[in-house]
TIVEX-94513 format. One line per 8 residues: number of its first residue (from 1); their letters; for each residue z, x, y of C-alpha. Coordinates in Angstrom, 2 decimals, padded with zeros to 5 digits. Layout:
NUM> a> Z X Y; ...
//
This chain:
1> mgrlpprd> 040.41 200.61 073.65; 042.44 202.40 071.25; 044.62 205.53 072.32; 047.54 206.58 070.67; 051.07 207.26 072.17; 051.85 210.73 072.73; 053.14 212.37 069.63; 055.10 215.45 069.19
9> gndqlawt> 056.24 216.76 065.58; 059.24 214.48 065.43; 057.88 211.27 065.46; 054.49 211.54 063.21; 055.88 209.67 060.63; 056.64 206.50 063.31; 052.98 205.94 063.77; 052.00 202.90 062.40
17> asdltaqv> 049.11 202.05 060.02; 047.20 200.30 063.32; 047.69 203.47 064.90; 046.32 205.73 062.37; 042.91 203.71 062.09; 042.92 203.54 066.14; 043.00 206.92 066.32; 039.95 207.66 063.32
25> lsvlpglv> 037.90 205.38 065.08; 038.31 207.13 068.04; 037.22 210.45 066.61; 034.67 209.58 064.05; 031.04 210.77 065.28; 029.16 207.44 064.16; 029.34 204.21 066.21; 031.33 201.68 065.45
33> ayldperr> 032.02 197.95 067.26; 032.88 194.40 066.27; 031.01 191.32 067.33; 032.24 187.81 067.70; 030.26 184.92 066.76; 029.07 185.02 070.33; 027.77 188.61 069.50; 030.18 189.53 072.30
41> ylyanpsy> 031.68 193.20 071.95; 035.34 193.08 071.18; 035.67 196.95 070.23; 033.41 199.65 070.43; 034.90 203.56 069.72; 033.94 205.97 072.35; 030.94 207.65 070.48; 029.70 203.76 070.81
49> qrwmvaep> 030.57 203.95 074.52; 029.16 207.41 074.72; 025.42 206.55 073.09; 025.40 203.70 075.68; 026.21 205.31 078.77; 028.88 202.76 079.55; 032.45 202.02 080.22; 034.87 199.97 078.36
57> edmigrtv> 035.15 197.52 081.06; 031.45 197.22 081.01; 031.06 196.65 077.17; 033.46 194.53 076.17; 033.07 190.88 076.58; 029.26 191.22 077.01; 026.63 190.62 074.78; 024.66 192.95 072.81
65> advlgaer> 021.65 191.97 074.25; 022.98 192.75 077.34; 024.66 196.08 076.82; 021.13 197.08 075.06; 018.55 195.94 076.69; 015.49 193.54 075.84; 013.52 196.22 073.96; 016.63 197.52 071.97
73> yamveedm> 017.94 194.18 070.80; 014.30 193.22 069.62; 014.47 196.07 067.27; 017.90 195.22 065.53; 018.16 191.24 066.14; 016.46 190.58 062.61; 019.43 192.92 060.83; 022.05 190.72 062.87
81> dkafagte> 020.99 187.50 062.00; 021.28 188.46 058.55; 024.75 188.95 058.69; 025.78 186.75 060.90; 024.11 184.51 058.38; 026.79 186.22 055.86; 024.66 188.92 054.54; 025.54 192.62 054.80
89> shferyip> 022.77 194.20 056.11; 020.97 198.08 056.34; 018.61 200.06 058.44; 017.09 203.04 059.17; 014.98 203.72 062.05; 013.99 205.37 065.30; 016.03 203.89 068.55; 015.47 204.77 072.16
97> fddheryv> 018.23 205.66 074.51; 017.52 206.76 078.06; 016.60 210.31 078.05; 015.67 211.04 074.05; 014.81 208.88 070.74; 017.41 208.99 067.71; 016.96 208.44 063.94; 019.41 206.22 062.99
105> sgsytpdh> 021.03 204.89 059.70; 023.39 201.69 059.78; 024.77 198.37 058.95; 025.98 194.82 059.83; 029.04 194.00 057.51; 029.79 190.24 058.25; 033.96 189.75 058.41; 034.57 186.43 056.47
113> asdgsvrg> 037.00 184.24 057.51; 039.37 182.59 054.89; 037.21 179.75 054.69; 034.53 181.79 054.09; 032.54 181.59 057.43; 031.44 184.33 059.35; 034.18 185.49 062.45; 032.49 188.34 063.41
121> vivmvvdi> 030.12 191.28 062.59; 031.56 194.95 061.97; 028.72 197.44 063.56; 028.35 200.68 062.20; 025.46 203.48 063.22; 025.00 207.10 062.45; 023.03 209.35 063.68; 020.70 211.12 061.25
129> terhelel> 018.02 212.80 063.11; 018.23 216.33 062.27; 018.63 215.06 058.32; 015.28 212.78 058.81; 013.46 215.76 060.20; 014.28 217.83 056.94; 013.81 215.63 054.91; 010.12 214.85 056.97
137> qlkesqsr> 009.74 218.84 056.69; 010.80 218.80 053.08; 007.42 216.01 052.51; 005.38 217.98 054.49; 005.83 221.15 052.18; 006.03 218.95 049.44; 002.47 217.78 049.99; 001.35 221.31 051.04
145> fegafeha> 002.48 222.28 047.59; 001.12 219.87 045.51; -002.37 220.32 047.50; -002.15 224.12 047.09; -001.07 223.10 043.52; -004.11 220.64 042.76; -006.84 222.24 044.61; -006.16 225.59 043.32
153> sigmalvr> -009.33 227.64 042.14; -007.42 229.03 038.96; -005.35 227.01 035.95; -001.73 225.73 037.73; 001.37 224.67 035.28; 004.83 223.88 035.76; 006.48 224.46 032.28; 010.09 223.57 031.46
161> pdggfmqv> 012.20 226.07 029.61; 011.68 224.53 026.27; 008.22 225.03 026.97; 006.85 221.34 027.37; 004.44 220.90 030.50; 006.06 219.46 033.63; 002.82 219.30 035.28; -000.98 220.78 035.31
169> ngvlgrml> -003.90 220.63 037.48; -007.18 219.52 037.12; -008.85 223.10 036.48; -006.56 223.94 033.64; -006.79 220.44 032.09; -010.81 221.10 032.36; -010.10 224.42 030.98; -008.53 223.41 027.95
177> ghtaailv> -010.47 220.40 027.30; -007.52 217.80 027.98; -006.50 215.35 030.83; -003.25 216.13 032.87; -001.80 213.10 030.89; -002.32 214.52 027.32; -001.17 217.97 028.75; 001.95 217.12 029.71
185> tktfqeit> 002.96 215.60 026.19; 002.42 219.03 024.76; 004.28 222.48 024.89; 002.11 225.41 025.52; 003.55 226.68 022.02; 000.99 224.08 020.25; -001.62 225.43 021.76; -001.19 229.05 022.26
193> hpddlaad> -003.01 231.71 019.47; -000.40 232.57 016.93; -001.28 236.03 017.68; -000.17 235.85 021.19; 003.07 233.74 020.84; 005.42 236.11 019.75; 004.48 238.32 022.96; 004.98 235.80 025.15
201> lqllgeli> 008.10 234.10 024.05; 009.50 237.88 024.37; 007.82 238.10 028.01; 009.99 234.39 028.97; 012.82 235.33 027.01; 012.95 238.74 029.46; 012.34 236.51 032.52; 015.12 233.95 031.77
209> ageresyq> 017.69 236.75 031.36; 016.66 238.59 034.60; 015.39 241.36 033.41; 012.07 241.04 035.08; 011.19 238.63 037.92; 007.17 237.94 036.45; 004.97 238.81 033.99; 001.51 239.02 033.24
217> mekryfhr> -000.51 239.48 029.97; -003.78 238.36 028.20; -003.12 235.35 026.15; -005.66 233.12 024.33; -005.08 229.09 023.96; -006.98 226.94 021.88; -009.11 224.32 023.47; -009.23 220.84 022.09
225> dghtvhtm> -012.88 221.26 020.45; -010.54 224.16 018.35; -012.80 226.89 020.05; -010.61 229.89 021.76; -010.03 230.32 025.32; -009.08 233.97 026.38; -006.64 233.65 029.72; -005.03 236.20 032.11
233> lsvslvrd> -001.74 234.48 032.41; 001.05 234.84 035.16; 004.07 233.25 035.17; 007.24 233.54 037.34; 010.85 231.73 037.04; 012.42 229.08 039.57; 015.91 229.06 039.43; 018.30 225.86 040.94
241> vegdpmyf> 021.28 227.15 043.33; 023.32 227.81 040.71; 020.74 230.67 039.03; 020.06 228.21 036.18; 016.42 228.22 034.91; 014.57 224.79 036.34; 011.10 225.78 035.61; 008.08 228.36 035.14
249> vsqiqdis> 005.29 228.61 037.55; 002.23 229.85 035.49; -001.26 230.52 036.87; -003.97 230.33 034.22; -007.29 232.56 034.62; -010.04 231.68 032.46; -011.43 235.66 031.23; -013.51 234.20 028.78
257> erkaaeaa> -016.62 235.66 029.88; -015.53 238.86 031.00; -014.08 239.07 026.92; -017.52 237.96 025.83; -018.88 240.92 028.28; -016.54 243.45 027.23; -016.83 242.52 023.41; -020.72 243.00 023.96
265> lfherela> -020.06 246.14 026.01; -017.94 247.69 022.81; -020.97 246.75 020.13; -023.28 248.45 022.27; -020.83 251.50 022.58; -020.09 251.41 018.79; -023.77 251.39 018.09; -024.13 254.07 020.34
273> qvtlksig> -021.58 256.28 018.65; -022.48 255.20 015.10; -026.24 256.71 015.91; -025.02 259.79 017.36; -022.79 260.33 014.57; -025.52 259.63 012.07; -028.57 261.36 013.33; -029.19 264.92 012.07
281> davittdl> -029.20 266.80 015.60; -026.05 267.80 017.59; -025.38 266.19 020.94; -023.42 267.31 024.21; -022.94 265.83 027.26; -021.36 266.72 030.39; -020.66 265.46 033.59; -022.18 266.85 037.10
289> elritsln> -020.27 269.95 037.07; -021.23 270.56 033.54; -018.27 269.79 032.01; -018.00 268.42 028.49; -017.87 264.49 028.15; -018.47 264.13 024.46; -019.35 266.10 021.06; -020.75 264.07 018.41
297> piaeamtg> -019.81 265.37 014.63; -022.68 268.17 014.70; -022.15 269.61 017.35; -018.75 269.71 016.52; -019.57 271.49 013.42; -022.32 273.38 014.80; -020.02 274.97 018.22; -016.36 274.71 016.43
305> wthadalg> -015.12 272.99 018.94; -013.35 269.21 018.31; -014.09 266.64 020.37; -010.92 266.44 021.75; -010.37 270.28 022.37; -013.74 270.41 024.37; -013.67 267.23 026.24; -013.11 268.69 030.04
313> kpmddvfr> -014.20 272.11 029.30; -016.82 274.06 031.03; -020.24 273.55 028.76; -020.67 277.59 028.91; -017.19 277.94 027.26; -018.32 275.61 024.19; -021.86 276.00 023.93; -022.22 279.60 024.52
321> irdvdtge> -026.29 281.00 023.44; -027.75 284.39 023.94; -030.97 286.04 023.30; -031.41 286.64 019.77; -033.39 290.13 020.55; -031.30 292.01 023.29; -028.34 290.43 022.89; -027.50 289.05 026.60
329> aadnplra> -026.07 285.77 027.19; -029.00 283.22 027.75; -028.98 280.36 030.55; -027.78 277.36 029.68; -030.75 274.96 030.13; -028.81 272.29 031.27; -027.96 273.40 034.60; -031.78 273.69 035.25
337> aikgnviv> -032.33 270.06 033.92; -029.58 268.54 036.22; -030.79 270.49 039.21; -033.98 269.69 039.08; -033.58 266.51 037.73; -036.15 267.21 034.80; -036.26 268.03 031.13; -035.87 271.41 030.18
345> glasdtal> -036.45 273.17 026.49; -034.21 275.71 025.37; -036.25 279.21 025.49; -037.51 280.52 021.71; -035.54 283.01 019.51; -031.64 281.45 021.12; -028.80 281.89 019.20; -025.58 279.43 019.79
353> ihlngfds> -022.36 281.39 018.83; -019.64 279.49 016.82; -016.22 279.54 017.78; -015.56 281.89 015.24; -017.85 284.20 016.21; -020.90 283.87 014.17; -024.21 282.43 015.27; -027.30 280.73 014.44
361> piedsaap> -030.45 280.08 016.07; -031.36 276.75 017.30; -033.48 274.95 019.07; -032.71 271.88 021.77; -033.78 270.03 024.99; -031.58 269.48 028.03; -032.26 265.98 030.11; -029.83 264.24 032.95
369> ihdnsgrv> -028.26 261.64 032.60; -028.95 258.46 035.49; -026.79 255.89 036.22; -028.29 252.28 037.38; -029.43 253.47 040.61; -031.29 256.29 039.32; -028.68 259.00 040.60; -028.04 261.56 038.09
377> iggvlvfh> -024.34 261.43 036.99; -024.42 263.96 034.08; -026.58 265.89 031.64; -027.41 265.49 027.83; -028.15 268.57 025.25; -029.74 267.85 022.13; -030.24 270.89 019.71; -030.40 271.32 015.80
385> dvsetral> -030.02 274.50 013.95; -033.15 276.31 012.21; -031.09 278.39 009.44; -028.92 277.50 006.59; -026.12 276.67 009.38; -028.24 273.28 010.21; -027.88 272.32 006.09; -024.20 273.27 006.70
393> amkmahla> -023.94 270.85 009.62; -026.15 267.93 007.95; -023.96 268.06 004.70; -021.02 267.29 006.61; -022.50 264.65 009.18; -023.25 263.19 005.48; -020.43 263.34 003.95; -019.11 261.35 006.84
401> shdtltgl> -021.81 258.55 006.75; -022.45 258.46 003.31; -020.67 257.14 000.15; -019.22 259.70 -001.92; -019.33 258.50 -004.79; -023.23 257.76 -004.84; -024.51 259.29 -002.06; -025.71 256.23 -000.72
409> pnrnvlha> -025.29 255.73 003.43; -022.14 253.65 003.97; -021.54 250.39 006.11; -021.81 251.98 009.32; -025.15 253.43 008.94; -026.28 250.58 007.11; -025.58 248.48 010.53; -027.29 251.03 012.77
417> rmeqaiaa> -030.69 251.30 011.19; -030.95 247.41 010.35; -029.88 246.83 014.24; -032.69 249.34 015.09; -034.98 247.89 012.10; -034.47 244.42 013.78; -034.99 245.59 017.33; -038.60 247.33 016.35
425> alprhrrv> -039.58 243.94 013.93; -038.55 241.08 016.24; -041.37 241.80 019.20; -043.70 242.56 016.50; -043.16 238.72 014.79; -042.36 240.66 011.77; -039.17 239.72 009.54; -036.27 242.33 008.24
433> aalfidid> -034.56 241.22 004.62; -031.27 241.98 003.65; -030.41 241.43 -000.34; -026.62 241.76 -000.98; -026.08 242.66 -004.47; -022.88 242.22 -006.67; -022.70 243.59 -010.44; -021.41 240.41 -012.59
441> hfkqvndv> -018.03 240.57 -014.64; -018.19 244.67 -013.16; -014.12 244.26 -013.33; -014.44 243.83 -017.26; -016.11 247.46 -017.47; -013.38 249.15 -015.44; -010.82 247.34 -017.71; -012.40 247.94 -021.09
449> lghkagdr> -013.81 250.84 -020.52; -011.94 252.47 -017.69; -012.85 253.43 -014.29; -014.70 256.97 -015.20; -017.40 254.50 -016.91; -017.46 252.00 -014.05; -018.12 255.14 -011.68; -020.64 256.24 -014.37
457> llkavaql> -022.19 252.49 -013.94; -022.60 252.72 -010.02; -023.93 255.70 -010.16; -026.78 254.51 -012.04; -026.94 251.56 -010.60; -027.54 252.78 -007.48; -030.22 255.54 -008.71; -032.00 252.27 -010.50
465> irseigdd> -031.73 250.36 -006.77; -033.21 252.84 -005.32; -036.05 253.65 -007.83; -037.13 250.05 -007.30; -037.81 250.15 -003.41; -040.28 251.45 -001.01; -039.82 255.00 000.98; -039.00 253.02 004.10
473> dmvsrlgg> -036.33 250.47 002.39; -032.53 251.68 002.53; -029.70 250.98 000.15; -025.89 251.64 001.21; -023.13 251.13 -001.04; -020.44 248.83 001.16; -017.89 249.57 -001.42; -016.17 248.07 -004.89
481> defvvmlp> -019.46 246.62 -007.07; -021.12 245.66 -003.73; -024.60 246.94 -002.38; -027.34 245.69 000.35; -030.84 246.80 000.16; -032.49 246.48 003.38; -036.07 245.94 004.03; -037.54 246.93 007.49
489> hvdnaaha> -041.12 245.33 006.89; -041.37 241.97 005.04; -044.27 239.40 006.01; -042.71 237.10 004.07; -040.07 235.85 001.75; -042.12 236.09 -001.60; -042.10 239.66 -000.39; -038.17 239.91 -000.82
497> vgvaerll> -037.91 237.40 -003.57; -040.07 240.06 -005.49; -037.97 243.11 -005.02; -035.17 240.95 -005.93; -037.15 240.01 -009.36; -037.91 243.51 -010.30; -034.26 244.65 -009.87; -033.02 241.86 -012.31
505> ervneavs> -035.89 242.31 -014.35; -035.19 246.35 -014.90; -030.98 245.97 -014.86; -031.84 243.18 -018.33; -033.04 246.46 -019.95; -029.97 247.68 -019.73; -028.37 250.82 -017.51; -028.50 253.98 -018.89
513> tesadlsv> -025.42 256.10 -018.03; -024.49 259.55 -018.97; -022.24 258.47 -022.38; -024.09 254.92 -022.93; -026.28 252.38 -022.20; -025.01 249.30 -020.61; -025.93 245.84 -020.32; -025.25 244.71 -017.32
521> nfsigisl> -026.59 241.51 -014.63; -026.99 241.06 -010.90; -025.81 238.07 -008.94; -028.09 239.11 -005.74; -028.47 237.04 -002.07; -031.13 237.34 000.21; -031.55 236.83 003.78; -033.71 237.43 006.50
529> cpddatda> -034.31 237.65 010.32; -034.69 235.96 012.23; -035.13 233.10 009.92; -031.42 233.44 008.67; -029.83 235.96 011.80; -031.19 238.29 014.62; -028.18 241.01 014.30; -026.98 243.07 011.33
537> enlihnad> -023.94 241.76 010.67; -024.46 237.83 010.18; -027.78 239.30 008.45; -025.59 241.12 005.97; -023.07 237.82 005.93; -025.89 235.46 004.94; -026.81 237.54 002.07; -023.26 237.71 001.05
545> tamyeakq> -023.20 233.98 000.88; -026.15 233.67 -000.82; -025.16 236.01 -003.55; -022.29 234.12 -003.95; -024.30 230.82 -004.14; -025.50 232.86 -006.89; -022.81 233.40 -009.21; -021.91 229.57 -008.54
553> qgrngyrm> -025.01 229.28 -010.60; -024.62 230.68 -013.12; -024.96 234.10 -012.56; -027.92 237.06 -013.69; -030.01 235.45 -010.63; -031.01 235.21 -007.16; -030.72 232.70 -003.86; -032.16 232.66 -000.68
561> fstnmrhr> -029.93 232.25 002.31; -030.44 228.33 004.12; -028.36 226.81 006.35; -026.38 224.48 004.00; -024.66 227.14 002.64; -023.09 227.70 006.20; -020.98 224.06 005.39; -019.77 225.58 002.09
569> gaahaaie> -016.29 226.19 003.55; -016.47 222.29 005.01; -018.18 220.95 001.78; -015.23 222.58 -000.65; -012.43 221.35 001.78; -014.12 217.46 001.60; -014.16 217.80 -002.29; -010.50 218.86 -002.18
577> valrkalv> -009.44 216.00 -000.28; -011.56 213.74 -002.35; -010.32 215.48 -005.69; -006.71 214.85 -004.25; -007.64 211.14 -003.74; -009.65 210.61 -006.88; -006.02 211.78 -008.73; -004.13 209.27 -006.93
585> rnelsvqy> -006.63 206.49 -007.80; -007.03 207.52 -011.30; -010.99 207.89 -011.19; -010.58 211.38 -013.48; -011.38 210.16 -016.94; -012.06 212.35 -020.27; -014.96 211.97 -022.29; -015.68 212.78 -025.86
593> qpkvdvrt> -018.48 214.83 -027.49; -019.07 214.35 -031.16; -019.69 217.60 -033.61; -021.79 217.38 -036.30; -021.90 219.01 -039.48; -025.97 218.93 -039.93; -025.86 219.16 -043.63; -023.78 215.72 -044.05
601> gwivgaea> -024.33 214.24 -040.87; -020.83 213.63 -040.54; -018.64 213.56 -037.64; -016.48 216.77 -037.97; -014.91 217.07 -034.39; -014.65 216.42 -030.92; -014.71 218.12 -027.84; -012.69 216.57 -024.51
609> llrwivdg> -014.64 217.25 -021.46; -013.11 215.87 -018.05; -015.54 213.87 -015.96; -015.22 212.05 -012.59; -017.49 208.91 -012.28; -016.66 206.18 -010.51; -018.75 202.71 -011.29; -020.83 204.33 -013.69
617> eevyspee> -022.02 207.28 -010.79; -020.87 211.11 -011.89; -019.30 211.78 -008.33; -018.89 215.35 -008.87; -020.08 217.39 -011.79; -017.21 219.45 -013.47; -019.24 222.70 -012.32; -018.40 221.70 -008.78
625> fipiaeea> -014.92 220.30 -009.04; -013.20 222.60 -011.29; -013.48 225.50 -009.70; -012.15 223.64 -006.35; -009.18 222.38 -008.21; -008.69 226.11 -009.25; -008.41 227.42 -005.86; -006.36 224.06 -004.59
633> glivmige> -003.72 224.80 -007.42; -004.48 221.37 -008.71; -005.99 222.50 -011.81; -002.64 223.10 -013.72; -001.29 219.94 -013.57; -004.99 217.97 -014.29; -005.36 220.69 -017.22; -002.22 219.39 -018.63
641> wvlrrace> -003.24 215.73 -018.04; -006.51 216.00 -020.37; -004.72 218.06 -023.05; -002.15 215.53 -023.51; -004.94 212.65 -023.22; -006.81 214.11 -025.48; -004.14 215.06 -028.23; -002.99 211.05 -027.44
649> qaekwrav> -006.34 209.70 -028.20; -006.80 212.40 -031.56; -003.89 210.86 -032.80; -005.05 206.88 -032.41; -007.99 207.93 -034.26; -006.18 209.62 -036.94; -004.27 206.26 -037.43; -007.33 204.14 -037.94
657> ykrvpisv> -010.19 206.71 -039.09; -007.98 209.49 -040.30; -008.29 213.17 -038.98; -010.59 213.54 -035.97; -010.17 217.58 -035.26; -010.06 217.58 -031.20; -010.91 220.48 -028.97; -009.53 221.04 -025.30
665> nvsavqfq> -010.99 223.33 -022.90; -008.39 225.91 -021.30; -009.13 227.18 -017.37; -008.05 230.63 -016.96; -005.72 229.53 -014.13; -003.85 227.20 -016.69; -003.74 229.74 -019.45; -002.32 232.21 -017.36
673> htrffetl> 000.61 229.99 -016.13; 003.85 230.89 -016.77; 004.71 227.68 -019.05; 001.69 227.15 -020.69; 003.07 227.20 -024.15; 005.83 225.28 -023.07; 003.78 222.61 -022.42; 001.37 222.82 -025.08
681> tsvlddtg> 004.58 222.59 -027.45; 005.38 219.41 -025.44; 002.28 217.69 -025.29; 002.37 218.01 -029.33; 005.84 216.98 -029.43; 005.11 213.80 -027.37; 002.11 212.84 -028.80; 002.95 213.46 -032.80
689> lppallel> -000.45 215.00 -033.07; -000.69 217.36 -036.11; -001.37 221.08 -034.51; -003.95 221.34 -037.14; -005.97 218.95 -035.31; -006.42 220.77 -031.72; -008.48 223.20 -031.25; -008.16 224.93 -027.82
697> eltermvm> -011.53 226.62 -026.23; -011.13 229.74 -024.22; -013.66 231.78 -022.59; -014.25 235.67 -023.38; -013.10 236.58 -019.74; -009.87 234.92 -020.02; -009.37 236.65 -023.94; -010.39 239.94 -022.00
705> sghghvpd> -008.38 239.93 -019.05; -005.99 242.47 -020.12; -002.96 240.67 -019.20; -000.34 241.98 -021.47; 001.51 238.92 -022.54; -002.29 237.37 -023.74; -002.35 238.65 -027.38; 001.28 237.97 -027.52
713> llqrikkl> 000.66 234.43 -025.81; -002.54 234.10 -028.66; -000.36 234.56 -031.71; 002.45 232.13 -030.34; 000.10 229.67 -030.22; -001.58 230.81 -033.68; 001.21 230.18 -035.19; 001.82 226.86 -033.98
721> gvklsldd> -000.80 225.74 -035.98; -003.09 225.32 -033.44; -006.76 226.70 -033.38; -008.57 229.17 -030.95; -012.10 228.95 -030.08; -014.08 231.43 -028.20; -016.06 229.47 -025.65; -019.57 230.68 -024.69
729> fgtgycsl> -019.77 233.40 -027.13; -022.06 236.23 -026.11; -022.04 236.10 -022.48; -019.35 238.45 -021.49; -018.38 242.16 -022.53; -016.34 241.25 -025.53; -015.56 243.88 -027.36; -015.46 243.44 -031.42
737> sylkhfpi> -012.65 245.41 -031.43; -010.52 243.16 -029.70; -012.37 240.37 -031.52; -011.45 241.93 -034.52; -007.48 241.52 -033.94; -007.32 238.73 -032.36; -006.82 235.06 -033.82; -009.87 233.76 -033.21
745> dtlkidra> -010.84 230.54 -035.38; -014.00 229.71 -034.24; -016.78 231.31 -032.19; -018.97 229.43 -029.94; -022.64 229.98 -029.48; -023.60 229.61 -025.76; -026.08 226.87 -024.90; -028.42 230.12 -023.13
753> firdigad> -029.18 231.68 -026.23; -029.83 227.85 -028.05; -031.90 226.76 -025.33; -034.37 229.60 -026.04; -034.23 229.90 -029.81; -037.56 230.58 -031.04; -039.03 230.77 -027.69; -037.13 234.36 -026.93
761> hqsttitg> -036.88 237.06 -029.61; -033.74 238.46 -027.58; -031.97 234.78 -027.63; -033.13 234.57 -031.37; -031.94 237.91 -032.70; -028.57 237.52 -030.49; -028.24 234.06 -031.97; -028.72 235.12 -035.84
769> aivalahs> -025.95 238.36 -034.89; -023.52 235.82 -033.59; -023.89 233.71 -036.72; -023.52 236.91 -038.93; -020.76 238.64 -037.52; -018.78 235.20 -037.58; -019.28 234.92 -041.01; -018.63 239.17 -041.54
777> ldksvvae> -015.21 238.28 -039.99; -014.47 234.83 -041.90; -014.46 232.87 -038.89; -015.91 229.51 -037.79; -019.35 229.43 -035.84; -020.59 225.94 -033.86; -023.67 225.82 -031.75; -023.59 224.02 -028.64
785> gvettdqa> -026.30 222.51 -026.35; -028.35 221.43 -029.25; -031.07 219.31 -028.08; -034.22 219.47 -030.35; -034.39 219.16 -034.12; -036.47 222.52 -033.97; -033.43 224.05 -032.28; -031.34 222.74 -034.92
793> qyllaagc> -033.71 224.09 -038.06; -033.35 227.34 -037.01; -029.58 227.26 -036.60; -029.08 225.99 -040.02; -031.39 228.58 -041.60; -029.94 231.14 -039.94; -026.33 229.57 -041.61; -024.57 227.27 -038.69
801> pimqgfly> -024.41 223.81 -039.71; -021.64 223.03 -037.11; -023.26 221.47 -033.80; -023.14 219.43 -031.09; -025.36 218.80 -028.39; -027.65 215.67 -026.88; -029.36 215.89 -030.19; -026.35 214.14 -031.80
809> gmpmppae> -024.47 212.58 -028.94; -023.81 212.77 -025.35; -020.37 212.99 -023.71; -019.01 209.23 -023.94; -015.83 207.22 -023.27; -013.68 207.04 -026.36; -014.39 202.89 -027.10; -018.10 204.30 -027.39
817> faellaaa> -016.88 207.18 -029.92; -014.56 204.83 -031.84; -017.77 203.06 -032.94; -019.66 206.30 -034.14; -016.44 206.82 -035.79; -016.73 203.47 -037.62; -019.84 203.57 -038.49; -019.83 207.47 -039.62
825> ddsmdeyf> -018.90 207.57 -043.63; -015.43 207.24 -044.80; -015.84 210.04 -046.71; -015.24 212.61 -043.66; -012.05 213.70 -045.08; -014.04 215.98 -047.88; -014.96 217.98 -045.16; -011.45 219.61 -044.58
//
């Protein structure tokens, strides 16, 4: 049964291979046996014999069933059958022995003869009871972890070092609006608010570097629907046996409700602080020991103490009072108010001693401060100066809460007063109105006349607005040329509209400043509480939105806020997307409106107009999509395309109908582009159009923008031979001295004046003045927007024979315009 013969150090090399094999088998801890085809033991190593508690002579030659017994043999018979059938089999199972049960891993390996038959089976069995028990404990631990992970009351995640989610629980998925399957395809960087990402990555780096064991931070994630989720994040790192990072364990608690409560509390505190800083009385608060907890600005001015220096000081050190008649120290009423839990007034003829030594008579009252349960936790002292010192304190408070240029209340005071007005109006089912006022083209006043003139205009506008509102109403300057009027007692929208109309009427009469009368316009937006908003911030914001709408509609007017204005951003984005698609699909086109000399009826030119028409229907008007094209950075490309298309068309007409001058509108953004001149020369070279047949239409604002390169650019364009026209003349702030020196060929009278000719004295006078001005400066003049014969007759009589408008032709495709040219008198050349 396999013992080696005795050996010493001299005969080890004499051992045979069979001797070594026998020695190895004898010391193996596992069971090794050999069975013949009748399943009798031919060999069993000592371990096998120990397990079976049998002597060699009791095993060799006996069958497995005989040695193991029926119960244990039944457990291994199936696997043994496979081996004797020629297939190796493996198994793991519990096997009972006399005194205990063992979990074993074993195999039956067939021993094949040279002819392929099975001549025996090698049995190998290893006791893995301890390993199996450890595996069971590990599975139980894993199960407990997964249960705790999934059923935790907060969000849980295992995160790879690269930021990818390995595993998340359901709470986190619901918190962020994703399923677990979706979240594990993302990284935490993708759903982290960008303002919080750098701090998070910094802490993760310190964690990986071993500089900290864990960290905690407030962090914002993006929910699937786009809103922000505020969380408290706790992170620790799990490393492998080598100390390398394996994954992070993140615990994420949703604190959005707490943050919302904190924001609301902060808003209330800010409102209280603004109110305390804005009121005319001094306010001091203390704790139960009469130690200072706060001073408002008036209290600081009247006592001489700053809030920071007074904080924590005894009340009697800061608020020192004496009897005016006796000069003796007076009793502090706050002490009695706190002790008796009552309101106490200050004795008459009491003076407050300033930190610098002077004193002033005051009046005051003291009251206890209570907590939620009604317990006294401190006191408040409210007092005011009844001498000239009070005027000084009021002056200081006024400077802190009012605009220094106009003397109007600033934004903080406006918000506080508006919140008070809203709080008073809502229970009474009344309305509060906000009018957001912006001065049209104010920047041009500063650019042309200087900032001092701009300041004088702002002061005059402030005085004008104050003169047109009631005693209970309030006007505030927010900054720049923006004003807000609050109407605290409004019955309906008509009331607010009436105020806006009065302001527009007054400002159109010209605003008188110290140096000159300036003609200005307002754009006004109106919003109502509670119709449009129930808090000051949104009420002002909505009025601002409506004001912007008024500017978009041509300025010098007002607009009421409506809910669809909230979607302006979305609407603009939709137009931008559609515009980009339209460019790809070639949906934009250029149409042409004739310019006519009404004395002869000849067509003397055409204005190229950009249109967005699909299947005969206008998708968006130029007023809608051109501003968006400018904002989106598309206008330079579109403008070059229009210029090139118009020049190509004019060159085609020149070949057939002789000369047809073409005018093209230029966007301010396009004109200010650094390569505009190079683009212009390239288009003329490529199309072959003589420069004299091209006219660029510029706006007053572009010419008067004040940019240093504008005069030089105009001169370079003029030297090319291209004509320059000033569009919408009379609607801006164009200086006549500038007009005299700029190389402008033509003035175009804006349709706003043409529309009211004959009916409105001012429009009639202005139109006549523009015509006379053009003639005196030796410039051409064109009237646009001519729609009636009465308008045409007046313009002709005033000396303006060149006109365009619906009376002489709508904007039309090139083919229709060509038909007009074909029908026109061939002697059109004589005009040129």
